[in-house]
N, C-alpha and C positions, 0 to 999 in steps of 0.2 A: 536102721539109719545110722551112720557114724555119730559119735557123741559131737555135739556142737553142729550138726549139719543143718539143723532145723534153723538153729540161730542164724548161722552163715545165709541160709536161702533168704529168710526175711530181708536180710540187710542188701542183699542184692536187688530184691524186688523193690526196696525204698530207694536203692540209687537208680534203679530202673525209671521208677516212678518220677524222681527228682529229674533226671534227664529228661523224659518225656515232657513233664511240666515246663522246662526251661526252654526246650524245642519249640513247644506251643507258644510260650510268652515272645520268642524271638520271631516266631511265623507272624505272631500277631503285630509285632512292632513293625516289620517289614509290610505288613499289609497295610497298616496305617501311615507309613513313611509314604509308600505308593500312592495311596488315595490323596495325601496331601501334595504329593508331587502332580497328580492330576489335577487337582483341585488349583494349582498355581497355573498349572498349564491353560486350563479352560478361562481362569480368570484373566491371564494375560492375553488369551484370544479374545475374550469378549471384549476386552479393554481397546483392542487393536481394531476389532469392528467398530466399536463406538467412535475411535479417534479417525477412524478412516471416512466414517460417515459424516462427522461433524466437519473435518476438514473438505471432504468432498462439497459438503453444501455451499461452502465459499470458493470454491474452484481450485481446491489444491489436492495433491495426493503424496502418499508416503512411498519413498524409495527405500526398501528395507536393506540394511548393510549385515555383515556377518557380525555375529554376536560373541566374541572372543576375547573381550577385555579391552579391545582397540576401537568399539564402536564410536566414541564420540569423536575420536581422530579421522575414522573411517568416513563419517556424516560430513564434517567439515570437508573432507578429503573431495567428496562427491561434488558437494556444492562449488568449491573452488577449481576443480579440475575436471570434472565428469566421470572419475573413476575414483574407487575408494582405496586403491592401490598406494596413495601417496601417505598414507596415514603414519608411516615411520618417519618419513621427514618433517611431517606436522608435528610429531610428538616432540622431537629433537628440538624444532623451532620453538614450542611452547616452553620447554624446559630451561633452553638458552635464553629466553626473553625473561622468564622469572628469576633466573641467577641473575641477569643485568640489573633487575629492578626489584632487588631483594626487599627493600623498604615497604614496597608495594604489596606482597605477596606473604611475607614470612608472619605477619600478625595472624594469619588465619590458618595456619598449619595446624591441624589436630595433633597436640602433643600426648594424647593417650595412644596413637598409633605410631607416632614417629619421634624418636628421642631428639632429633635435630634437624634443622633447615637442611644440610648436606645430605642428611639420611633420605628427607623426603624428596629432593631432586634426584638422587640416586635410585631412589625406588621409583620414580615416575618416568626416568629414562630407561626402564626396563618393558619390553614389549609384553603386553597383557595387563600391565596395571591401569585400573580404572581411573579415567579422567573426569573431572566434574567443572564446577563452577570457576575456580582458580583457572584451570587449563582453557575453558572457554574464554575468560576474559584476557588471558594471556595471548591467545590466538587471533582474537578481534584486535588487539593493540598491535601487534607483530604483523599480521596481514592487512592491518587498516580497513577493516569492514565492521559493521555493525552486526549484530548477532540477536535473532528472535527465536525464542524456545517454544516449542508448542507443547502444553501438557494437557492430559485428559481432565476434565471436570476442574479446570484451574484457569487463572488468568495467563496471558503470555508473559513470557520473562523476557525483557529486552536488556541487551548490552549495548548501549549506545555510546560511543566515544567520538563518533564523528557526526558530520552533517547529517539530515534526514535525507538528503539527495545522495549521499555514499551508498554503494551497494549493501545490502543486508543479507546475509545468509540465513536460512530457516532449517532447523533441527526440531525433531520431536524427542520427547522424553518419557519412557513408558514404564511402568511398575517399578519406580525408583531404581532402575538397574540396566536399561538399555536406550541408546540413542539411534535415531534413524535420520535419515535426510528428507527434508519438506520441498517439493517442488511444483509448479503450476501443473495443473491436470492436463495431460496431454504432451508434457516435457519428457517424453521418453527418451530424449538424445544422450548421447554420452560425450557431450561436452558440459561446460560449467553451467551450472542452474541458471534459468533465464530469470531476470530480475523481476520481482512484482511489488506491487503495493497493495494491502489490506485496507480497504476503505468501505465504510459502512456496511453491507450484508455480504462483501465479495472481494476477491482478490484479482487483480488485472495486471498484465504486463506493463512495465513502465521504463522509461529510459532511466538511467542510474548514472551517478558519477564515479568511475571506476578508481581504484585506489592508485597511486602512482606507479610507474613501470620500474622495473629493477634499477635501470639507469637513472630514473629520476630519485629512487628513493635510497642509491647508494651509499648517502652520506648522512642517513638517518637511522632509526632504530628498527626498522621494518625488514621484510624479508630480502630486500635488495642488498642491504648492508650486510646481512649474515651471509648471503649467497657470495656476496663480493669478497669477506673474508676467507669464505672456504675456497675460493677459485685461487685465491692469493697463496693458501696453504698447499694446494694441490699442486701449484706452479713451483713452490719452493722443495717440494718433495721430489719433485722429477720423476713422479712414476704414475702408472694410470689407477690413479684413485678415484674412488667413485664421489659424487659430490655429497652423497648421504654420510659416507665414511669421513670426509672433512669435515661435514657439520659434526659427526660423533666425536672426531678427535678434538675439535674446539669446544664441545662440551664437556669431554675429560680434562682439558686443559684451563677449564673455569672462564673460557674465552679468550686465551692468551693465544696470540698465532704462533710465537715461535714455539711455547709448549705443544701445541698441536702439531706442528712440524715434527717435535722429537718423537712424540707418541706414535705418529704415522710411520717414522724412519725406523723406529724400533720395531714396530709390528710388522713392516715388510722387509725389515734386513736389508733394504736397498734395492730389493728386485722388486719388478711390477706387483702391486697388490693385487690380491685376489679377493672377490666380495668374501667378505665373512658372514656365518650364519647369524641371523637374528636370535637374540636370547629369549628363553622364554621360561616357564615353570618346569621345576624338576619332573623327570619321567616323561616328559613331553617330545624329547628328541629335538628342542629346539635351542640347545646353548646350556649356559650355567646359571644357575639360580643366583639371587642378589648376596647371598652369604658367601658362596663360592667367588663369585667376583670381587668382593670386598677383600677375601683372602689373596686372590690372585693379585691384586692391586698391591698390597702390603708386602708380598713376595718379591714382586717386580721392582718396588722402589727399595728394598732391602739389597737384592742383587745390583741395580744401578749404583748404590752407594759404594758397595764393595768394588764393582768393578772401576768407579771413579778413583777410589782410595789407591788401588792397584796401580793404575795408568798414571798418577801423578805423584806416585813414590811416597805416599803417606804410609801410617801405620796400619797395615792391612788387618792385623788381628784386634787391634782397637776398632776399626771400621766394622769388622764381622761381628764384634760384640757388641758395638752400639746398634748395628742393623738387625740385632737378636737372631743371626743364622745360627742353627744348630752345629755343635761339633766345633766351636771355638776353642783353639788351644790357649794355653796357659802361657804368659811370658808374653815379651813383644819381639816384632821383628819390621824391619825397614824392607819397603819393596826394593828388590835389586832386578837385574837383567832377565832372572828367569821369571819376574812377575808378569811381562806380557801375555805368558800363556794362559795365567791364572786370570788375568782381566778379561782376556777375549773369551774363555770360558763362562765368566761371571756376566759379561755382557750377552753372550749367547742365551743364558739362561734368565737374564732380563726381558729379552726379545721375545723368547718363548712365552714367556709369563704374561707379558703386555699383549702379545698376540690373543692370549687367550681372554684376557680380561677385556679386549676391545669387542669381542662377541657381544658383550653386554650392549654397545652403544653403536655398533655399526652393521650393517647389512651384509 
């Protein structure tokens, strides 16, 4: 055997043994993780069976909705419309209501997860962001309905802002992570949930006082007022803009109708607007992440300031430096007759970036 060959062989054996041990540990971790996942699934399934049984005993049934991070809004959508597909409009409505009533909601924001109130609203305006108690309260007040949350092994949690005669929507909350819609047993329609009252040992259908119509509510703080504002924005833009996109633009502009018109006009470039894809999480093919959206907004604002400076004959280089644009040249220059081309290019850049940023808040 060559000199040193025996030592090298032992070293290779040790490496192989260490690699085998590491592989075995990794396999054990995967096995434990798989078992934990199965236990969680089994726990959730068991909890669902118990919940169905307890609700069934009083004449109620669970209608399951998709668990994609939008389940709270999907459940409320089923209750109000008979379909879970209006979850996006309800999310925007909740965010708009919280923004308009900041003092009522901001104190309850978890500062460990969100650096600011605006960051919280921006995050909540993204598809897939989990909603919770604050969003339920906002939806209750915006839609002018009461809310009842059914939970396993816990008392019902009620959000009662209106008369007991007013319509109450019912949802269930499971495993600390999922909402479903709760209906009367036998109510399998795809219309809004039939109203019922729980008295004694059972639930039964009841007549209820419906929320004000959009026309009656147009002067208030509920959905009618928000839809009326969105319709005014759509009319001002003069393009085929969806109601959801108008709501999204209002949210982007902080409720300012003129600002919403500017956002939509920039996003559409004056042409008929096309539906924009909803935003989601990175890697899912559903739009930008929250970080990318914030960066897009900043770039749009910078481009818009530069375009405005060029169009008004201001100091373009100073505006470029103030906007933080890359490649700012030293010295100063005044906008001249040649600047409209630069202004048009900057405006086009702003429109492109605004269109991208709108994917976070429009369908």
